C-alpha positions in Angstrom: 133.0 167.8 102.9 132.9 164.2 101.7 129.7 162.3 102.3 129.6 158.7 103.1 128.1 156.5 100.3 126.7 154.1 102.9 123.4 155.1 104.3 122.8 154.2 107.9 119.1 153.2 108.2 117.7 151.3 111.1 116.9 147.6 110.5 113.2 148.0 111.3 112.7 150.3 108.3 113.3 147.4 105.8 110.2 145.4 104.9 111.9 142.1 104.1 110.3 138.9 105.3 111.9 137.3 108.3 112.3 133.8 106.7 112.4 134.0 102.9 114.1 130.6 102.6 111.3 128.8 104.5 108.7 130.2 102.1 110.8 129.3 99.1 111.3 125.8 100.4 107.6 125.3 100.9 106.8 126.6 97.4 109.4 124.3 95.8 108.1 121.3 97.7 104.5 122.2 96.6 105.6 122.5 93.0 107.4 119.2 93.1 104.4 117.5 94.7 102.1 118.9 92.0 104.5 117.7 89.3 104.6 114.2 90.8 100.8 114.1 91.0 100.5 115.3 87.4 103.0 112.7 86.1 101.2 110.0 88.0 97.9 111.0 86.5 99.4 111.1 83.0 100.9 107.6 83.5 97.7 106.2 84.8 95.7 107.5 81.9 98.2 106.9 79.0 100.5 104.1 80.1 98.3 102.1 82.5 99.1 98.4 82.4 97.1 96.6 79.7 95.4 93.3 80.4 97.7 90.3 80.0 97.1 88.2 76.9 95.9 84.6 77.3 99.0 82.4 77.0 97.3 79.1 77.8 98.2 76.2 75.4 94.7 76.1 74.0 94.7 79.8 73.1 98.1 79.5 71.4 97.0 76.4 69.5 93.9 78.3 68.3 96.0 81.2 67.2 98.5 79.0 65.3 95.9 76.7 63.7 95.2 77.1 60.0 92.1 79.1 59.1 89.0 77.3 57.9 88.8 79.6 54.9 92.0 78.3 53.3 91.6 77.8 49.6 92.1 74.2 48.4 95.4 73.6 46.8 95.4 73.0 43.1 97.5 70.1 42.0 98.8 70.1 38.4 
């Protein structure tokens, strides 16, 4: 009179893939590789190293030298 709640079906009737973790692993590695590539591209475009400034003594002296357009000082 009582029926069993568990259905006995043969394993071949299920259509589950054999290796779902392998596919998931490959997809995750693919996503990670794409993110690394995108971040590298963003860094290269936005944060790429700028040219180094000229730090030779002559260049620094030229920067620190007074300008030629300085107004003459008025003495009282």
